N, C-alpha and C positions, 0 to 999 in steps of 0.2 A: 386784310379785309375779311370780314365774317361771311359765312355762308349766306346770311340773310341779306347781305348787300347785293347778291347776285339775283338779277331779275330774269325770268325766262319768258319767252314767247312761244306758246306751244311746247314743243319738245326740245328747244334749243336755248342755249345761253346767250345773252347779249351783254355780258359784263366781263370786267377784267378782275383777275385774282391771282392766286399764288399756288404753285405746285411744289411739294417738297423735294429738295435735292436736285443738283445738277441743273440741266436744261429741263424746262417744264412747260407744259401748257398753261394758260392762264386760267385761273378760276379762284375759288374762295382760298383765303390764305390763313395759315396757322403755323405754330412752331413745328419743326421737324428737326431731330438732332443732327447736327454737323451738316446741314445742307450748304453747299457752296453757293456762290452767287448763281442766280438761276434765270431761266427763261420762262416767260409767261406766254400763254396763248390768249388772243383777243377774242372777246365776245363768245361766239359759238365754239371757240377753241375748247379742247377737251378739258374738262374739269371732272374727270369721271372715275378716276382710279378707285378700286374696291379693295380694301385691306382686310375685311373680316366677313366672315359668313356664320350663320348659325340657324339651326332648325329649333323654332320655338312654337309651341301650340300648334304644330302641324303646318306652319308656314316657314318658308325660307327667308331669312333676313339678311340683307347685304348692307354693308356700311363702309364708309370711306371719306371721300371729299368729292361730293357731287351736288348738284342742285335739282337735277331731274331724273326721273326713272320711268321709262316707258311713256315719255311725253308729259308725265305729271311732275308737278313740283314736289321734290322730296329732298330735304336738306340733310345731307350727309348719312341718312339712313332710310332704306325703303323695304318693303316686303313684297314677296312674289308669292301668289297663292296657287301657282301652277298655270294660270291663264292670264293674269294681268298684274301690274305694279300698283302699289299704293303707297301713300306717305305714311309715316309713323308719326302722327301728330305734326308739329311744326319743326321736328328734328332738332339738330344741334347747331351751334355756331363755329364749329371746329372739326378737325379730323376725329375719326373714329378709328381706332386700330385693333380693337379687340371686342368680341362678344361671348358671352357665356350665359347658360341658364342656371339659376340658383333659387332654390326655395320657391318655385313656381313663378318666377319672374325672369325677365331678359335683362341682364346687366351689360352695359356698354362702357368701354373705357377709351380714352383718347386724350386730345389736347384741348377739348371743348370747355367753355365755362358756363354755358347755358344748355338746358335740355327742356324742350317744349315751352321755351320762352321764360323758364325760371332758372335761377342760379343752380348750377351742378358743377362742382369743381373736378372735372376730368373723369368722373365716374358717375353714372346714373342708372336708375332703375325703370324699367317699363313693365307695368302690370297688365298690358293688353289694352289699357284705356288711357292712362296717363303716365307721364315721366315724373320722377320724384328724385331728389338728391339722395346720395349715400352718405348720411351724416354730413360732415363739413368736407368730404372728399379728400383729395390729395393736392399737393402744391405743385405738381409738374405732371408731365405727360405719363399716361398709362399706355403700356404696350402689349400686356398679356394678362389674361384672366383664366383661372381654372378653379374648379370645385374639389375640395379634398376633406374627407372626415368631417363633412357637414358644415364646412366653412368655405367662403369665397376668398381665394388668394389673388392678389392684384400685384403686378410687376410693372416697372417703368423706370422713369428717371427722376421720380419725386424723392423728397427727403423728410416729408411729414405726412402723416395720415390722421384725419380727425384732430389735426392741430398739434399732435405729438410726434416726436422723432420716429421715423420709420424708413430706414435707408433703402430704397428702390424696391422694396417688397413689404406688403402688409396683409393683414388678414381682416375680414369683415364677417362678423358672426350673425348678421341680421340686425344687430342693434348698436354695435360699437366696433371701432377699429383698434387693432392692436399690432405692435411690431412683430416681426418674425425674427427673433433673435436680434442680433445687432445688424442684420441684413447684409447688403452687398455694397462695394465701394464704387460701383458704376451701373450703368443701366441694365435692368433685367428686361429682356426682349421677349422670352418664351417660358412658358410653364407647362409641366405635365406630371401626371402621377403614374408611377411605375413601381410594381411590387410593394404597394402600400406606403411608399415614400414619395414625397413632393420633390420634384426636380426643377431647378431654375437655370435657364441659359441667357446669356447676354454678353456684354462687353466688359464685365468686372474681372478683377484680378484677385479680389479677396472676398470670402463670405464668412460671416461670423467672426471677422477679424483674423482669419488664418487664410493662407494661400488657397486659392481655387480658381484655376484659370478658366473663365468664361462659362463654366458650368459646375453646379454644386447640388447636393442633396441635403433635404431637411427632414429629419426623422422625428420631428415633433419637439425635440429638446435642443438640438444642436446642428450646425452646418457641417458638412464634410465634403472633401474633394473627391473627384472622380479621377483617381490616379493623377496624371500631370495635366488633364484637361485638354483644352485645344488652344492653338496659337493665334486664334482670331475669333471674332464675334460668332456666337451661337444664336441664331435668329428663329428656329423652328424645332420643336420637340414632338414626338409622337411614338406610340408603343405599337408594335407590329410583330406578330409571331413570338411573344413573350420576351421581346428585346426592346430596349429604348434606342430610338434613333435621334440623332442631332443633326441638323443641317444649318449652314451659315455661310461664312466667308473664309473659314479657317482651311488650311493646307495640311495640318497634322492633328492627330488626336492621340493622347497617351505617349507623345513623342514620336510616333510613327507616321508615315505619309497617309493622309486621308483627305481626298480632295472634295472639300465643301460638304461632305456628308460621312457620318460614322456611325457604328453600332456599339452600345454599351450592354453587356450581358450581366451586369451586377458586379463583375470582377474585373474585366479588361475591355479595352476599345478594339475595334477591328475596322478596317476599310471596307467599303462596297465596291469591290473591283477597283477600277481607276477613277471612281466617282464621276463628278461632273465639272465642267471648265469655268463655271461662274456661279455666283451666290445662289444658295438655296434659301427660299423664303416661306415655303409651305410644305407640310407633310400631312399625310392621311392615309389610314388603311381602308382599302376598298376592294371588294370582290376578290379577296384572297392575295392582293397585292399591295405594296407600299407605293403610293403616288407621291412623286417629288415634283414640286413646282419652284420656279425661281427665274433667274435671268440667264441661265445657260443656254448653250446651243449644241452641247453634246453631252452624252452620258455613256460611260463605259467606252469612250473613244469613238462612238458613233453619233450621228446626228440625231439630236432630240431637241426640238425647239421649245424651250421654256417649261417643258413637262415630260416627264418619263416615269417608268415603272421599275420597281425592283422585286423580283420574286424570291429573294433570298439567296440567288446565285448569279442571276445575270440582269443587265440593263435591257430595257425595251423602249422605243419611242412610243408616244401616244398620238397616233395619226401623224398629221403633219404639224401638230403642235400649235402654238400660238404666236403672234408677231411681237409681243413684248411681254414683260415680266408677269408671271403668275405669282400673286401675293397671298391668296387665301384658297383653302380647299375644304369642303365639307360634304357630308353625304346627307341626302334628303329624299325620301320616297324612293329608294332603291337607286338613285342617280348621284353621280359625283358632279358637285358644282365647283366651278373655278371662278375666282374673282381676281382682278389685277388692273394693270395698265394696258392690256392688249385691246385692240380693236377687231382683230380677226382671230379666229380659231379654226383649224382645219380648212383655211382658205375662205371662210365665210365671215361676213361682217357680224359680229356679235356684241360689240360695245361693252367691253369690260367685264362681262359675266357671261358664262356658258355652262351648259351641261355636257357630260360625256356619258353616253350609253355604251358602257363597256362591251356588252355582247354585240351591239350593232356597229360599234366603231364609227360613230357618226357625231359630229359637233352640232350643237344646236344653240341658236341665240334665244335669249328669254324675252318675248315680246319685242318691244322697241329698244330694250336694253337701257342703259344710262348713256343718253345720246348727246352729242355736241358735233357741231361742224364749224368751219372757219371760212374765211374767203377762199375762193377757188382759184386754181391755176397759178398765176404769178403776180407778186408785187415788185414793180419796177422803181417806184418812187415814193419818197416820204418827205413831207414838210410840215411845219407847224404855222397855223395862221389862226388869229383870234382865239387863242387858247385851245385850239383843237388840233389833233393830228390828223392830217390828211394822207390817203394812201391812193396811189395811182397804179394800175396795172392791167392784167389780163384776167378779169374775173367779173362775174355778174351778181353774186350775192356777198353780203357782209352780214354775219350772223343769219338772222332768218329773213333779212330785208333784201329786196332787190337793190342792187348798187352796181351800175354798169360802169365798170372800169375805173371808178373813183368812189371812195367812201371816206367817212370821217369817224373818228373816235374820240370822245370826250373824256375818257378815263374810266367810264363805267357802261357806256352803251354805244352802239353803232348807229349811224344814220346815213341815209343816202344824201348824195350832193345833186339835187335836182334829179332829172332823169338819166344823168350821166351821158357817156359818149357811146358811139356805136363801133369803137375801135379802141386799140390798147392806148393807155396813158403811160408815158415813159419818162416824163419830167414834170416837176412842180416847182413853183417859185412864187414868192409874194412880191408884188410890185405895186406902188402906189395905192397901198390899202386893198388891194384885190388879189385874189389867188388866180394865178395862170397855170394852165395845164397844157403840156405838149405831148405829142405822139403821133399815131398813124390814124386818126379818125376824121370823119367828114361831118359828123353832127355832134352837138353838145346841148343837152336840154332841149333837143327837137330842132335846134336851130343849125342851119347850115354854117359849117366852119371849115377851115382848111388847116387840120393838123395842130391848131392851137386855139385856146378858147379862154375867156375871162369869166370868173365867177365873182360876183359883188356881194355874195352872201344870200342873195335870193334867186338870181336867174343867171343862166349862162348867156355869153354874148361873143360874137366872133371878134378877132383881133385883126381889124382890117381885112384884107383878103387872104391873110394867112400866108402859108409857105406851100411850096409845091412837092414836098417830100417829108419823111418822118423827122420828127424833132426828138433828140436824145438828151439835150441839155438846155437848162435855163438859169441865168445869173443876172444880178443887177449890178451894173458898173456905172459910176459917175453919173447917177440918176437916170440911167436908161436900162431897159430890159434887154438882154442879149439871149438869142437862141441859137443853138447849134445843133446839126443834125446832118441828114443826108439830102437836104433840098439844095436847089440851084437858083431859086427865086424867092423873093419875098415881096408881098405887096405888088406882085406882078412884074418886079423888076429884078435884074440879075443880083444875086446874093449867093455867092459860092459857099454853102455849107455853114455859113454864120451870117446873122442879121441882127440889126438893132431896131427896137420899137421904142419910140419916145412918148407913147401914149396916144399919139395921133396917127402916126405913119412909120412905115418900115424904111430902113436904109441899109445899103450893103456896108460891110466892114472892110474898107479898103477893097482890094481885089479878092479877098477871102483866102481860102486855102483850097488845096486840091484833092481833098477827100473828106469823108465824114468827120465831123466834130462830135465827140462823145462826152466831152466834160468841159466845164468852165469854171473859173474861180477868180475873184478880185484879190489881188496880192501885190502889196507894196507899190500901189498907185497905177497898176496896169491890169488889164484883163488877160488871164491866161486861158488858153484853149488846148485841149488835148484830144487826140483821136487817131485816125488811120492816115492822116495826110503827111506828106513830106516837104511840102512847101507852104509858105504863108507870104501872102503879098507878093508872090512870084519868086521869092527867094528860098533857099534851102532852110527848112525848119523840121527837124526830124521828130514828128509826132507830137511835139509840143512847141507852142509859139506864144508871144505876148504882144498885146495890142495896147499902146499907150494913149489911144484916142485919136492919134493921127497916122500911125504907121505900125506895121508888123516888124517883129525881130525874132530871131532865133533865141532859144533858151539854151546858151552854151551850145554843145554839140547835141543836145537833145538826148533821146533814147533810142533803143534799136528796134522797138516794135510798139504796138498799139498802146495809147493811154485811154483807159476807161474812166478813170475818176481823178479829181482834183479836189484838194481841200488845204485850208490853212490852219496850222497849230503851232504854238510855241515859237512864232517868228519864222517859220519855214512854209513853203509851198510844198506839199506833198503830192506825189503822183503814183497812181497805181494802174496796173494793165497786164500785158502779156510780156513786156520787155525784159531782158536779162542784163542789159547794160544801161548806164545813165552817165553822161559826160565821158564816155569811153571806158568807164571802170565798172566792175561787176556790181549789179544791183538787181537783185531777183525779184521782178514783178512789183517793186515799190522803191521809191527813192525821195529824196528831199532837195530842194533848191533853196539857197540862202540868199539869192539875188546876184551871186557871182560864180557859184560852183555847185555841182552836184555831189551828193554823198549817198551811200547806202544806209539802210536801216537793218543793221545787223546783217545776217545772212538771208534776210527777206523771207519769202514764202515760195513754196513748191509748184505752185500753178496760178492761174490768173486771178488778179485782183479786179473786181467789178465795182466796189463801193468803198468810199472812205467816210469816216465820220468822226466827230470829236464829242467826248462825253466825260465829264468830271475831269477836265484838263488832260486826258490821254487820247492818243490817236487810236481808232479802230478801223480794221480793215476787213471787208467781206468780199467773198468770191467762191472760187471752186477749189481752193487750195485745201490741202490736208495737214500741212506742217507750217509752222512759223518759227524762224530762228532754230530750226532743226529738230524741233519737238512737235508732237501731235498738236494740232489746232484744226478742229473740223469746220472749215469755211468761214470762220471768224476768228480774229485775234486782236489782242491789245498790244500797242507799243508804248511803253512807259516813258520813252525818251532814251533809254539805255538797253532794254530788253524786251523781248516779246513773251506773251503768256496766253494760254488758251482761255476760252469762256466756258468753263465746264467741259462737257463732252461735244459741244458744238451742235451743228445741225446737219441733216442728212443730204442736203443738196444746196445749190448755189444761193448765197446771199447777194442780193443785187441792190439793196437801198439801206441806208443807215440814217437815223435822226435821233436826236435826244429830245424828249418831251416829258414834262412834269417829273424831272428828277430821275428819269429812267431812259435808258438806251433802247430804242426799237430797231428791229431788223426785219426787212422784208425780202422776199425771193421766191425760189421754187421749192423750198424745203417743205417737208410735211411732218417732221419731227424735230424737236429741239431737246437737247438733253435726253435723248432716247424716248421721249415721249411724244404723242401726237400734237403737232403745232402747225396748223394749216397755213403756211405762207406769211405769217406774221407772228413775231413773238417779241417779248420784251425782256430786257437784261437789267435787273436791279441789283445794286451791291452796296454794301457799307464797309467802311474802313474802321477796323477795330484796332487801336493802338494800345498795347500793354507796355508799361513801363515800371522799372524797379526803382523804389526809393533807395535811400542810403542804406548800406549795411545789408544788401541783399542782391539777388539776381533772379532771373527767369529761365525756365526751361519751357520749350514749346515755341510755337511761332508768335513772336511778339507783334507782328504786323500781319493782321489777316484781312482779307476781303471776303465777305459773306453776303448771302442774299437776304431780301426782305423776310422777316419773320423766320429765319433760319438761326443756326447755332454755330458758334466757334468751335474749333478744336481746343482741346484742353491746354491750358497754360498753368504752370506750377511756379508759385513763389518759393524761392529757395533762400533761405536766410543764411548770412555769413556765419562762420563759427562763433558762438557766443551770442547769437541774436536769434530772434523768433519772429515769425510772421504774425502781424496783428490784424490784418484785413486789407481789402481793396477799397479805395475810394475814387471819386471821380464821377464818371457817368455810370458806374455800378458800385454799389456799397454792399459788402458782404465779407464773409470769412471762408466760404468753401475753398479749399485748397487740395488738388488743383481745381480750377474753376472753368466751367464751360458755360458760356453765355447763351441762352436761348431767346427766341423771339426777338431777334435783333431787328430793330426798326430805324436806327439812325447811326451815323458815325459815332464812335465812342472812344474816349480816352480813359484809361483805367490805370491806376498806380497801385503797386503792391507796397505795403508799408511794413517796415520792421522795427523792432525795439530790441535793446540789449536784454539778454536773459538775466534774470535774478534768481538767486539761490537761497535757500534757507540754510543757514549753519546752526546747528542746534547742539548746544553744549550741555552735558549732564554730569551730575556727581555722583560717584559710586559711594559706598558705605565709608564712614569714618572721615567725611569731609564735606565741604561745601565749595560754591564758586563765587568769586567777585567779578562782575562784568555783565554785559547784556547777552541774554539768551532768551529765545532764538534771535538770530540776526538775519536780516535781508541784505544781500551782498550782490552788487553787479558782477556780471562775468568778468573774470580777470582782475577784480579788485581785491582788497584785503578786507578781512573782518577786523573789528576792534579787538583789543587785547582782553583775555579773560584769565583769571588767576584762579588756580586751584588752591583752596585753603583747607589744610588738614584739621581735624579736630585736636584739642588738647591730648598730648601723649601719642599722637598719630602723625603719619608722614606721607607726603605725595609720592606715588611710585611711578606715575607717567600716564600719558594719554593713550587710549586706544579707540578702535573704530575707523572712521575714515581718515583719521590722521593718527600716526603713532610716533611718539617721541616724549621728551621729557622737559622741553622748554617750559618755563613757568615764570611769569605769565606767557601765554601763548597767543601769538597773532598768526592766523593762517593767511598766506598770501596767495594771490593768483587763484581765486576761488572759480572753478569750472563746473561745479556740479553741487547738489544738495549734499550736506555732510552732517553727519552725527558723531560727536566726538565726546568720549567719556573720560573724566577724570578719575583715576584709580588711587585709593588711599589704603594705607595698611597702619595698624597699630604700631607704635615704636617698638623695636626689638632690641634685645640686649644679648651680649655675648657672656655666657657664663663659662669660665674655663677652669677645669680641674686640672691640677697638677700633681704628680706623685713624688715624693721626696725619695731620698736614697733608701734602698733595701725595701722597696715596695713598688706596686703598680695599681692601676685603677681599673675597675669593671664598670662599665657605662659609657654613655656618649660624652665626649669632650673635644672640643668646645661645643656648647649648645647655644642655639638662637631661641630666645625666649620672648615672647610678647610681654608688653608692659603689663605688670601685676599677675602674670602667669606664674607657674611653678615649672622649675626644671624637672627633668626625669632623675631618677635616683642614681647616684653614682657610689660605688663601694670601694673603699680603701683596701687593697689587697697587700699585706706584708709578705716579703720574700721569706723563704724558708729560714727558720730560725730567728725571725724577726716579728715584731708586733706592731700594729697601728697605735700610734701614740695620740694624734689628734689632727683637726684642721686648723690651719691658720690663714690669715690673708683677709679677704673681704668677709669671711665668716670664721668664727672661731668657736670651736666645740669638738666634741667627740662622737657625735652620732655617726653610726656606720651600719648600713649605707646612709648617705646624706641626700635629702631632697630640699632644695632651696625654695621656699614659697614666697609669692609676691614679689617677684623680681622687678626691680625698678631702676637698676643700673647695670652697667657692665661689672662683672665680678670675676676675681681670680682667687681661687681657693687651693691651697696645697695641702696634701695628706702627709703627715710626718710618721716616720716609722723608727723604732729602736729595736735593739737586739731583744730577743725573747727572754724574759725573766721567768725562771721557774722556782717554785717555793719548795725548799727542802725542809721538812719538819721532822725534828728528832724528839722522840718521846721516851721518857724513862718509865719502865715498868716498875712493879712493886719491888721493894728491898733495895732501891738504888736511886741515884740521881745522875744528872748529867753535868758535865763541865764544859762550857763552850756555848756558842750562840745556837739555840735549838730551833730558831725560826729564821731561816736564811732565804734571801731572794738572790738567785744565782743566774748570771747570763748563761744563755744557751751554750752548752758543751764546756762551760767552765767548771771549776772545781769549788766545792763548798770548803769552808774552813773546818778545821778538825773540831770534832766533839768526842769528848771522853765520857764513857760510861763508868761511873763511881758507885760501886756497891756499898750499901750500908755496912756498918761494923758487924763483921761476923758473916757478911753475906759474900756471895760470889756473883761475878758477871759471867753469863753463860752464852751471850752472842746477840746479833742484831737480827731483826725480822721485819717484815714489810716489804717495802720497794727496794730493800737491800737486805741480803741475808749474808752474814758473815760474822766473824768474832774479832775483826781488827778493832784495836782500842788503844789509843783513839782512832776515830774513823774520819777519813777524808773521802768524800765521794768526788770522783773525777768525771769530766765529760759528761755533765748533767745535761739531758735532753728532755726531761719531763719533770713534771711535779713529783715529789717523792715524800712519803711518810715512813719514817724508820724508827723502830722501837728497840730500846736496849732493854734486855731481859736479865733478870737476876734470879739467884736461887740461895738457899741456905746450906747448900753443899757445894763442894768443889765442882768445877766444870767438867764435863766429860773428858775422857782421855783425849789428849791431844789439845785440850784447851790450854793455853798459857797461864801461868800464874799471874795473880793480880798484879797490876802494874806497880812499879816502884815509883815513889814520890821523890824526886830529886830536888833538893832545895839548895839554893846557893846561900852560901854562909857569907854574912857581911863582916862577921867579927870572929876572931880566933878563940874567943872565950864564950862558952856555953854557960847555960844556967847551972849545969851539974858540975862546973869547974873544970870540965875537960877542954884540953887546948887542942885545936885543929888548925892545920895550916890552910891558907887560902887555896881553894882548888880541890881540897879533899872532897870525896863523896861520902855521903852517909846514907844508909838503907834504913828507912823507917818501915816497919810493918804496921799497917794500918788495920 
């Protein structure tokens, strides 16, 4: 419900609305992160919390969720000039959580969508005269504002600013929005500037895409973490004495203990003594001290009610503090201003805002404050009639209206029911189209009545002559109205504690019971009565009995103490009271009867049950207990049929009446707070069931079934895809892709499904040099599936060498199976290579590389044939024939084997005849190494003489045979015309073999004779 829907009469509210988080007074409603099902206060009930304060243009501005200030209409924002309150135009239609002054104007941020009656999405600008939107604003709640380097920074739970992505933080330069890096992954709740750097605190775990636990810094270009941050939400930031202070709900900072508050000196975290014992919501430096506000009740181990100071070394309380949470602190005109959900400060009524005069140590209220009140005293009874909720009890006003002991609420405003009664109304019921009220009064609408009266929609009238004592219960059974209480006569005739009214006259119900009837209910064809009696119809009936229209009967063995309430749900009669056994078995203050036997509801509750009601199919119990099922449940609890659960933080005093109206559960009693916030004697509980489900191929983390309040938020739920699948979005009553998702502004039951699809991957094949591919590339392949085959095709005279990249192997064609990620695979090729092998024949070796691998068409490196000593290279044979040495094979196109052949070394021996002679024999000889040449004879001309050999041989052997030749030789035969020197042998003799014994001169020689010829 918007702020504008709330109407005021003078200084007080007369409408129903919503308060964020837990139990709350009723007032204007809007989204608030992760508030549980909540309580509302009715009409004048408190709708007054202040969340933000700011000094603008010499005036203090207060903002939050209220509709009046100092008796003046003021929707969610008001200004205090030091003497009186005034409205800021027509205000907003939703919560304001932050205020800041920028570029000569006041900026407000919150969950509103209009400002001054015009559209303004969560942030608006006030120039002193009019409200204007800030561009197209942001798409979700703004929680914090700060000015830094000429820019307004905005933090909250939004994901877009100006229509563009901006995750939880954005910047406004006066003309346009911009993101702050990639922002944070969850709500930014606080902003501050320290040492020229912007700091953000909140509930996020990452900033700029990197870990930053609940606090981070922005240096203008990038986000950075502050050590390991804190272990829970940072909700407030402030600078004091050159140090940045952070407050919130955390218990560690930088990994070390720091209870809800810590200091960051630019390098490391430190605790502030033992800190405080509950959430810190506000921080401010004032008068040389750091002031700390929140929900705590102790600081530094000593009592400090919601506000305390830190002087750098020790904690101190601030007077007697406030009676509820301090949510905002600001300094104006030398005073410290406090805003919050408190109604007293220093023991004085101040209504949600106060000033602290440090030197005087005195709390002061500001004019009439932001005021609201509710019905006074106690609400005893609730019922619905003609579409209206009726309340009966011990009060004289409802809203600002006189309403004596009875009032009605139509969902938006209070109204009196005639002039009401002169005594308490403790029971209400509808019978025969009229409202009946019972109690301890003697007049109704100015007419004399006796403890019971009838309202026909216009006037009150007596119900016969009534009864002679208080009525505690009314119920309709078998077409008759039954009344139970402490009376003994009805219509002037005896009727012990219970009587029947048929529309004309009273009658006794048998002989009645022997003590007070406190509760009545129609179940399974009988009227059941509960109370303090021990007999019914003269027979034993322990605190509960049944009337079938003709006689009384006990209900089993009954219970062992008073029954205060009866109701029917899920086929059972439920009884609540002070008893601890039912049917002889343990049943703590509550039990159920199935028509034949009693049974307990779990372990029950730890103190009296006064009221029972049914809402949304569940049983609700109210009373003075503080636990249900062994767990905390302050005066009210829900029984699901199998287990107990609390309703937020409950209420602060007894719940005496319960009723469902207009889709909401209402509770009345003697309490003054619900959910920790003021709610005078009447509150409503609204809730919605949010069911999250996982579609196929995924699951959820977080609470899949949540119960949240009207306009509140769920806790985060994360869609977790199975391996090989991915989350595609939420469908059902919410459509989106945020993951995790937190639903805000919940206004109805919702069923939401997380959807998943199989992952697809891109498999890209690439061809390296010397080749190409045959087959599809790239390919889109489902998780776990196979790609289609791809073949690596080498160029001519090239070859495929294998796949590399995200797959390594040599299969060709290649089919990659069980694909689970994107892949890039390259086919590698090489030119064909050939082996050129050189071999050495006998008597030689090779110099160079052999064998050699040579690319197609390339040249091998040179190889030299090296003959052994005394040998020579002859030639190459095989796949190459030739005598080049060294040898380089060019343009290799095949494997080759080439052999070097060697032979003995051949030396040339040259014989030369000098003048005056000649030679006989082979004068040019090729002789193997170390072999001998054939003999050569030096033959002098006639009359000449051989005188010796010169050159590479010197001597006078003749004929001459050179032995052991190891080199080429040139040898000259020398001749002279004189005999050789002494020692030179005479010229050789010529020996001629004679073939015939007869010579030309007639001489006869025998065969074998030697002849000496002189030449």
